[in-house]
N, C-alpha and C positions, 0 to 999 in steps of 0.2 A: 503493500500500500504506500510505502514511502518513495517508490520510484514513479516518476511522472509518466502519465500515459502518452502515447504517440512515439514517434522515432526518438531514440535516446541512446546515448553512449554510456555504458556502465562499466567501470573498471572494477575488477575483482582481484584482490590479492590471493595468494594460495592459502589453503587450510581447510579444515573440515567444516568449519562454521560457514565460510563463504561458499563452499560447495553446496551446503544446504540452502543458502540463499539462491544460488543458481537453479537448484531443483524447484524451489518455490516459485521461480519465475518461468517455469517450463511452458506455460501457456502464452507467454509474450513473444510474438514473432517480429516485433518492431524494435528490438534491442540489438545494438552492436555491442559485443562482449570484447573488452580489452583486458588482457591479463598477462602476467609473467609466469603463470603456473601451467605446466604442460597438462597436469591432470584436469584442471578447470577448463582449459582450451579443448581437450579431447571430449570431455563431458558435454560442453557446449555444442560441439560438432555432432556428437551422437544425438543430441536433442533436435538437430536439424537447423541450427542457427544459420541464417544466411551470411552473417558477417561475424568472424571471430579474428581478432588481432592478437597474436602472441608475441610479446616482446622478446627478442633474442638476448643472450647473455651466457654467463657461466652457470652450468647446471649444478644445483645443490642436490646430490643424490637422496639425502634424507627427506626432502620435502618436494622434490621434482619442480622446484621453482628456478627460474632463470634470473640471475642477479648480476650486479656489477655495472660498469660503465656502459656497456652496449645496451642493457635493458633501460637504464636511466636515459640514455640518448633517445631511444625509441619513445619513451613517455613524453619527452620534451617536444615531440612532433605531433602529438595528438591532443585533442580537446576532450576531456572526460566530463560528462554531465554530472554523473554521480559516481563517486568512488565508494565501494563497500570494502572495508578494511577489517581483516582479522588480525588480532594481537595476542601476545602472550601475557600481557599485563596492561591495565589501564587504571589510572588513578588521577584525582584532581591535581595533585602536586607533581607526580611523575610523568603525567601525560600518557602517551601511547608508547609502549615498549615491546621489544622482542628479544630473543636470545642471541641473534646474529646481527652484527653491525652492518655488514654489506646488505643483508635483507632489509634492514631498517632504512638505509639510504635509497635503495631501489623503490621500496614502498612509499617513501616520502616524495619521490619523484612523481608518482601517481597522485598523491594527495595535493601536491603543488598545482597540478594541471586540472584539478576537479573544481567544478562550480560548487558542489555540495559533497560533504564527506559524512559517511555513516560508518560507525564502528559496530560490527556484529560480534558479540563475544558471549561466551557462557559465564555464568555468575561466579565460577571458581577464579576467574581472572580479574574480577573487579577488586580494586584496592591493592593489586599486586604491581610491583615494579621489577622489571628484569634488566639485563645487562644494557641493552642498546636502545636509546631514545629514538623513536620514529617521528613523533610530533608532539607539540604541546596540546593540552586539552582545549585551548582556545581556538585551535585550528579545525576542530570538528564541529559538525552541526547537530548530529543526532547519535545516540547510542541505543542499541537494541540488545537486551539481555533477557535472562529467564528470572523467574520469581525467587531464586535462591540468592540473589545478590544482596549484600549488606546495605540496608536502607541508609545508614549514615554516610557511606561513601557515595551512594547514588545522589544523595542530597548535596554533597559537596560538588559533585559533577554538574548537577542542575544549577547550583549557585554560580558555576564558572560559565554559564550561558548555554549549556548543552541541552538539547531536547531529549529527555530519557524516556524510552519505551520499554516497559517490562511486559514480556509475553508470558501468559499463564499457560502452563502445560507444555508438552512436546510440540514441535512444529508438525502441521499436517502435510501429508504428501498427496 
């Protein structure tokens, strides 16, 4: 529901949560998918997406994401309507973080090119800060998480100007 209707370019970082976002959008045939994740790109193609752009780069075998200067350069050439970003940690003070500093830079290149940034994250990562900072909390527009998230941290994120959406129950397929 947070993705505008009509033709729209959506950026998706790698990860299991962003893969679920892609699955939830399976009925949308008007989206261009932009990603640095081989698995997200393949799944988008299997869904029959007309346009899938996969940024090139150095392959991280553990996540099947393409990272580094080539991926960052590709991101600088596109306009992303909405970026949906997965993270390893998100907090009002620490911002968006991940375990790998090269992945953080590559994902930030997508964030910089996006008109709107949505963080999709499970509740266990709310209030957590990991090694590499991806972006400040002020650089995102919305956060979507599940009902297990600590309310005090969600309130701090809201106070930072982020539109917080708490999804009750598991996502429907």
